[in-house]
C-alpha positions in Angstrom: 0.0 0.0 0.0 3.0 2.3 0.2 3.6 4.8 -2.5 7.1 5.8 -1.5 9.8 3.5 0.0 12.4 4.5 2.5 15.2 2.2 1.6 16.1 -1.4 2.7 13.6 -3.6 4.6 13.9 -2.9 8.3 13.2 -5.1 11.3 10.9 -3.5 13.9 12.2 -3.3 17.5 8.8 -4.1 18.8 7.2 -7.0 16.8 3.4 -6.2 16.4 0.5 -7.4 14.4 -2.2 -4.9 15.6 -1.1 -1.3 16.2 -3.0 1.7 17.5 -1.9 5.3 17.0 -3.4 7.8 19.4 -3.4 11.4 18.3 -6.9 12.7 19.1 -6.4 16.3 17.9 -5.8 19.0 16.8 -6.1 19.1 13.0 -2.6 20.4 12.3 -0.9 18.0 14.7 -2.8 15.1 13.3 -1.6 15.9 9.8 1.9 16.3 11.1 1.7 12.9 12.9 0.9 11.1 9.6 4.7 11.0 8.9 4.9 8.3 11.6 2.0 6.4 10.1 3.8 6.2 6.8 6.9 4.7 8.4 4.7 2.3 10.4 3.1 1.0 7.2 6.6 0.4 5.7 8.0 -1.1 8.9 4.9 -3.3 9.5 3.6 -4.0 6.0 1.2 -6.8 7.1 0.0 -5.3 10.4 -3.4 -3.9 11.2 -3.1 -0.2 11.9 -5.8 1.9 13.4 -5.9 5.5 14.6 -7.9 7.0 17.5 -9.0 10.5 16.8 -11.6 13.1 17.7 -14.4 13.9 15.2 -13.0 17.3 14.1 -9.7 15.9 12.9 -11.0 12.6 11.6 -11.6 13.8 8.0 -7.8 14.4 7.6 -7.3 10.6 8.0 -10.2 9.2 6.0 -9.1 7.1 3.0 -5.4 7.3 4.1 -3.6 4.4 2.4 -1.7 3.5 5.5 -4.7 3.0 7.7 -6.9 -0.1 8.2 -9.4 1.6 10.5 -10.3 4.9 12.0 -11.6 4.9 15.6 -13.5 8.2 16.1 -13.8 9.0 19.8 -16.2 11.8 20.9 -14.8 14.3 23.4 -17.8 13.6 25.6 -16.4 10.1 26.4 -13.9 11.7 28.8 -13.9 11.1 31.7 -17.4 9.6 32.2 -17.6 6.8 29.6 -14.2 5.1 29.9 -15.8 1.7 30.5 -17.6 2.0 27.2 -14.4 3.0 25.5 -12.6 -0.1 26.9 -15.3 -2.4 25.6 -15.2 -0.7 22.2 -11.4 -1.2 21.9 -11.2 -4.7 23.3 -12.2 -6.6 20.1 -9.3 -5.0 18.3 -6.7 -7.0 20.4 -4.0 -4.3 20.0 -0.5 -5.4 20.9 1.2 -2.0 20.3 -0.2 1.5 21.1 1.6 4.7 20.4 0.5 7.9 22.2 1.6 11.0 20.4 -0.4 13.6 22.4 1.3 13.9 25.9 -2.1 14.2 27.7 -3.9 12.0 30.2 -6.8 11.3 27.9 -4.6 10.1 25.1 -2.6 8.0 27.5 -5.8 6.5 28.8 -6.9 5.5 25.3 -3.6 3.7 24.8 -4.0 2.0 28.1 -7.6 1.0 27.6 -6.6 -0.5 24.2 -5.2 -3.4 26.1 -1.8 -3.2 24.3 1.0 -4.6 26.3 3.5 -2.3 24.7 2.6 1.4 25.0 5.0 4.0 23.9 4.8 7.7 24.7 6.9 10.7 25.8 8.6 10.7 29.2 7.7 12.8 32.3 9.7 15.8 31.1 7.7 16.1 27.9 4.2 15.3 29.1 1.3 16.8 31.0 -1.2 15.4 33.6 1.1 12.4 34.5 0.3 10.7 31.2 3.7 9.0 31.2 2.6 6.7 34.0 0.4 4.8 31.5 3.3 3.9 29.2 5.6 1.0 29.2 8.3 2.7 27.0 9.1 6.4 26.8 10.8 8.8 24.5 13.3 10.8 26.5 14.6 14.4 26.4 15.2 16.3 23.1 15.4 19.8 21.9 12.2 21.5 23.4 12.1 23.9 20.4 12.2 21.1 17.8 9.3 21.0 15.3 6.4 18.6 16.1 7.3 16.6 13.0 10.8 16.0 14.3 9.4 14.9 17.6 7.0 12.5 16.0 9.8 11.0 13.9 11.6 10.1 17.2 9.0 7.3 17.6 9.9 6.0 14.1 13.6 5.8 15.1 12.7 4.1 18.4 10.7 1.5 16.5 13.5 0.7 14.1 13.8 3.3 11.4 17.2 5.0 12.0 17.0 7.5 9.1 13.3 8.4 9.5 12.3 11.4 7.5 9.1 13.3 6.8 7.0 12.1 3.9 3.3 12.8 3.6 0.8 10.6 1.7 -2.4 12.6 2.3 -5.2 11.2 0.2 -7.2 13.4 -2.2 -10.7 12.0 -2.8 -13.3 12.8 -5.5 -15.2 14.6 -2.7 -12.2 16.8 -1.9 -11.9 17.7 -5.6 -15.7 18.6 -5.7 -15.3 20.8 -2.7 -12.3 22.6 -4.3 -14.3 23.2 -7.4 -17.2 24.5 -5.3 -15.1 27.2 -3.8 -13.7 28.3 -7.2 -10.3 26.5 -7.3 -9.7 25.6 -11.0 -9.3 22.0 -11.9 -6.1 20.9 -13.8 -4.1 24.0 -12.7 -1.6 24.3 -9.9 -2.7 26.5 -7.1 -1.7 27.3 -3.5 -4.1 27.7 -0.6 -2.9 29.4 2.6 -4.8 29.0 5.8 -3.8 31.8 8.1 -6.2 31.1 11.0 -5.5 29.3 14.3 -7.4 28.3 17.4 -5.1 30.2 19.8 -3.7 33.8 19.6 -0.2 32.5 20.1 -0.3 30.2 17.1 -0.8 32.3 13.9 2.2 33.4 11.9 2.8 37.1 11.1 1.4 38.6 7.9 4.9 39.7 6.6 6.0 36.0 6.9 3.1 34.8 4.8 3.8 37.6 2.3 7.4 36.5 1.9 
């Protein structure tokens, strides 16, 4: 299912047949985290790979060639419906869970998945004591590094020493229809810049976009 290859066949450090990625939100971070999914698909070509995500970011993962299933978890399930979440995840029989979000709720999803191997960030890089739910932890790194570089640390831990960022975001017929509906011409190259953000500290400056 992989479009690009990363070199010679590699042997994963943690053998697994059923893998869960946990990155519930936000949209931009979910997109950035797909660089790990691509490496996982190459590292575990026969494995079943699912992703746990909140509804708002779910459309970014639909039809992704590296995924076998998308587990959409409403925000309302935290913290009052954890028993229901455990029962929902149990039939998957995950053996490896990867928590990319550094929060208690994402760590709980990894824990409730039943996976014996659960990988996340260590206590210096997490919030809400989420590191306590993991069996293996990614240690200290440059705190100013880009989120993509931080996600690629998981690929290196799993057995991809030269992990790099490659995106394989799917473009569906529905996506093309939406693009035409807002006036983007078909068959011509174009650039779309989204300058909004959910928090005042996140947007870039207008002069930066202009350059």
